N, C-alpha and C positions, 0 to 999 in steps of 0.2 A: 577504594575506601568507601565505607558506608557510614550512615549516621547511626546514632544510638537507637533511634526508633526503628530503623531498617534492620539493624542487627537483632534487636529483640523480636521483631516480627519473624525473621528468618528462624530463630531458635524456637519460638513458640508455635510456629506453623508446621514444624516437621511432623510427618506421619510416623507413628510408632506402633509397634505390635506389643500390646500389653500381655503379660503372662499372669495367671492367677495361681494362688496357692492357699490351702487351708492352714491357718495358724491357730495354735492354742491361744485363747484370749489373753493369757498371762504374758505371751510373747509378741502380742500384736501392736504394742505401742509404736506410734509413728507410721503405721501402715495405712493405706487408703482402702476402704471397703470396696470390693469388686461388685457388689450387688446391694440393692436397698435392703434395709432391715425393717421388718414389721413386728409389732408387738404380738407375741404368741398368746397372750392372755391379757385381761384387764390388769391395770396397775394403778392403785393397789388391787390385789386379787380379792380382797374382802374389806368390808368396813372395819377400820381399826382406830384405836385411840391415839390422839396426837400428844397425849401426856399422861403422867401418873395422876390418878384421881378416882372418880366413881362414875360408872355408867348408870344413867337414870332412866326410868320409864315414866313418862308423863312430866308435867311441869308443876312441881310442888315445892314447899319449903322444907318438908320433912319426908324421909324415906326409911323403909326397913331394909337393912343390909342382909342379903340372902346368899352371898357367896363371893368368890374371887376368880378373876381370869388373868393369868399371866401371859406374857408374850410367848407364843409357840404352843399354847394350850389348844387342843382340838375339841374340847368339850363344847356343847351347845346349851346355853342357859336361856330359858324362856322367862323373861321378866313380865310381871304383872304391874299394872298401874300402881305407883307408889313404892315400887321396889327398886333396889339398887345393888350393884355388885362392885367390889373393889376391882380396879382395872389398872393395867400398867401400859406404858408407851409401847405401841406396836401390837398390842393384844387385840384379838378379834372382839368386836363390839357385838353384844347380843342384838338379834334382828329387831327386837321390840324396843330397843333403847332410843330415847329421844335426844339425849345429849350426854356429854361427859363434862363433869365439873372438876376442875383442878383441885388437888388436895389442900392447897393453901387457902381455899375459900370455903372450907367446911369444918364442921365440928362433929365428933363422934362420941356418943354417949351409949355405951353398951352396943346393941345392934341398931341403934337409931342414928340416922345421918341427918344433921341439921345444916342447912345452907345459909350462908351469909347474904346471898343474893339469888334471885331467880335465874335459872339458866335460859338460854335461847335455843330454839329447836335446831338440832344439828351441830350445836356448839362443840368444838374440839373433836369432831369425828371426821376422819379421812375417809371419804366415800369411795366405794369400789369403782375403779375406772376413772377416778378423779384426775389422774395424771395422764394415763394412756388407755385407750380402748383397744380391745383385741382387734388385730388387723390394721391398726393405725400405723402409718409410716413413722419410724423412729429416726432413721438416717437414710440419706440418699447415697447412691454409689459415688465414690470419690471423697466421702467424708474421711478425714484423717483422724485416726484414733488417738485420743489424749487420755489422761487419767480419769477425767470426768465421764467421757463417753464409754471408757472401759468399765467403769463402775456401773453405769446404766445398763450396759449389755450383760454384765454379770448378774444384775438384779432381775434380768429377764430370763435367766437360766441358761445363757449361751456359753458353752464351754469352748467352742471353736468358731472362727469367723472366716469367711472367704474374702481374701484381700488380694491386691495386686502385688506381685513380686517386685522387689527393688533391684535396680541395676547393679551389676558387679563393676567395680571401678578399679583401674590400675593408674598409677602415677609414676612418671619419670621426671626426674630433675636433671638438668644438664649444666655443665660448666667446669672448666679446668680449675677454676679458682676455688671451688667448693671443697670444704673439709667437714666431715661429720663432727658434731659436738662430742667432746671427750677425747678427741685426737689432737696431737700437737699440730699447729699451723705455722707456716713460714711467712715471711714478709711477702705481701702481695696476695695472700690467700684470705678467704673469709669463711666463717662457719655457715654451713647450709642450714637454712631456716624455713624455706617455703614448704617442705614436706610436712613440717610440724604444724604450720599455719593452715595448710590446705586440708590435711587429714583431720585436724581439730575442727575446722569449719564444717566438714562433712559430718562429723560425729554430732556437732551442735544441732544439726537439722535432721538427724536420724539416719545418716548414711555411713557406710563403712568402706574404707579403702582396703581391698584385699591384698594389694601388693604395691610396694614402693621400690624404686630402683634409681640409683644415681649413675649417670653416664658422662664421660668426658666429652669435650667438644671435638668429636671425631665423626666424620660422615658415616663411615661403615659401621661403627659401633652404635651410632644413633639409629641408623636404618635397621640394623639387626635387632636392637632392643625394642623398637616400635613393632616390628613384625612378631616378635615373641609375645609382647604384651597383648597384641590384638587377638591372639589365639585364645585368651582366657577372660575377656572382659566385654562389657557392653559399652562402657565409656572409658576412654583413655584421656588422661590429663597429662600435659607436658608443661614444664616450667623452665623458661629460659630458651635461648637459641632460636628465637622466632623473629628477630629483627633482621637487619640487612648487613650485619657485620661480616667480616671475613670468616669468622668462626661460628656463624649462625647457620646450622645445617638442618634444623627441624623441619622447616617447610618442604625442602627438597626430599628429605627422608620420608615424610608423610606421603608425598606424591609418588615416590618410588614404591611405596607399599599399597598403592591403589586407592588412596584416600581422595575423595572429591572435595575440592574447595567450595564451601558455601559462602564464606566471606573471609577477607583478610584485611586487617586494619580498620579501626573504628575511629571516627572523628570525635575524640574525647580525650580527657586527661583525668587521671592517669590511665594507662592501658591501651594506647593506640595500636601497638603491634600485637593484636589479638587475632588468632586464626580459629575458625570453626569449620569442621569438615565432617564428612560422612563416608562410610564404606558399608554398603548394604544396610543392615540394621544397627550398625555400630556408629558411635559419635566420638569425635575427637576435638578437644580444645587445646590449643597451644597458647599458653599464657605467657605474658612477659616475665622476665626473670627478676625484676625489681620487686621487693616484697610487697609494698603497698599496691603496686599495679596488679600483681598476681592475685592478691586477696580481693581487691576491688572487683576484678573481672570474674572471680568465682562468685561473689555475692550477686552481681548484676546479671550474669549470663549463664554460668554453669548451674547454679542452684535451680533456676526454672526448668532447665533441661532434665536434671535429675528428678525433679518433682513430676514433670510430664511423663517420664518413663516409669514412674511409680503410680500413675493413675490419679494424681492429686487433681482436685477440681479447681483449686486456686494455686497460681504459680507466682514465684518470686517472693522477695521480702515485703513485709507490710510497709506501705508508704503513707506518710501523713504530712500535713503542713503545720509548721510551728513558727512562732514569731522569733525574729532575731534578737539576741541579747545586745548586740552592738552593731555598728555600721560595718559594712564590708564591701570592698570593690575588687572584683576579680581582674587580675592582670594577665590571665591566660587567654590564648587565642582560640581555645576550644571549649565546648561545654565541659564542665568538670564535676566530678564526684569528690567533694571535699570532706576530709576527716573532721568530724564534728562531735560535740558533746551536747546532749540535751539534759538539762538540769532544771527542775522546777518549771517545766513547760517552755523553757527558752533555749534557743539554739546558739551555741558558741562555736564559731569556726576556729579550729585549733591551730597553733603554730606547728611548723614542720610538715608542709604539704608536699614536699618532694616525693617522687615516686619510689625512692629508695628508703624513705623514712617510715618505719613501722611503729615507733614509739607512740606517736600521736594517735595512730589507729588503735593501738593497745589501750590507750587511756580514754578513747572515745567510745561512743555507743551508736553512732549513726554516720551515714554518708549523706551530706547535704548537696543537692543538685543546684548548680548555678550556671547560667548561660555564659558564653564567652564575653568577657568584658562587662559582666553584669554587676550592677550596684545594688546594695541593700542598705537600708537605714534601720536603726533600732526599731523593732516592732513590726517590720515587714515580714510577711509570711514566706517561708522557704520550704520546698519539698524535701523531705528526709526519708531515707530508707533506714529502718532500724536494724542494726546488726547484732544487738544484744538487748 
């Protein structure tokens, strides 16, 4: 058995072979850049107006209006002192312009422009290269593309980007008691839910499960299903069958398929019977079958591995410290990830902390970490991993 810290270190220190692929920018959301990106030109590429108004040459109270420049116009107007042109947001500012005055602070009488106040030099002009200089680093390798960074790369004229490929993932759920939703169930059976929770969690963080399969608690069927799944994936997740019961065959079936154990069992609650293994460049996680345990182990251990295999520079869920809303005393003999809700900056430990209980996790938005037997009073800070 390993500690939480030891388990995380083992996961995060695995050597991986990253693959790269060119992706259209439109399809690159959630991928990590495989190379740094530098600005191919100054941004803005030319002096442009920050608002609708008039571009002015010199600092005067009165100007002669000599033309108009709209956004996208390529004409070049040379202004003389005391001249002005009507200009619109984003339009190229004449080289001789001293400032742009917003239209709300002017008065026009025929071709004469009258100002309510004197402008300041450079006022309302976005200078060439004011945001980025040609050759300046925009993003480092490992930056995960989000809508904002995609917009920035689009503004730099990039149609495609070189990114790290994401791992292919297969999922096997085990259990004689499991019935698929929509099917009739008998006394003693339950509806299978972990495949929905786990594939949903993958999708939440930008990963897709290419194949899911349900297997009965049978050694040969489990062994065969694992062997077949390993032929088509980089990461294999299994749910259930990893404890020490008479019908828990997953660990043995993994070993029979040549999987090397990297750790088995973590001193934590929930999710003690967690297995992590490797076969060449493939990785396997055997998660507990209890819903809250399975999903907690995904958030804490599987997600960092998926991100590492995708070239992310930062691994795992964001973790912050929040003050407790109420007093809490842990009665567990192991460090625990507790289902919690963060509202108005305060942490509330939710009812229903059993490893089979998923309603509290469904209603919460964080996992609060508490040491074994730990006590917290209202206002004490507690470490929380944000799950939504």
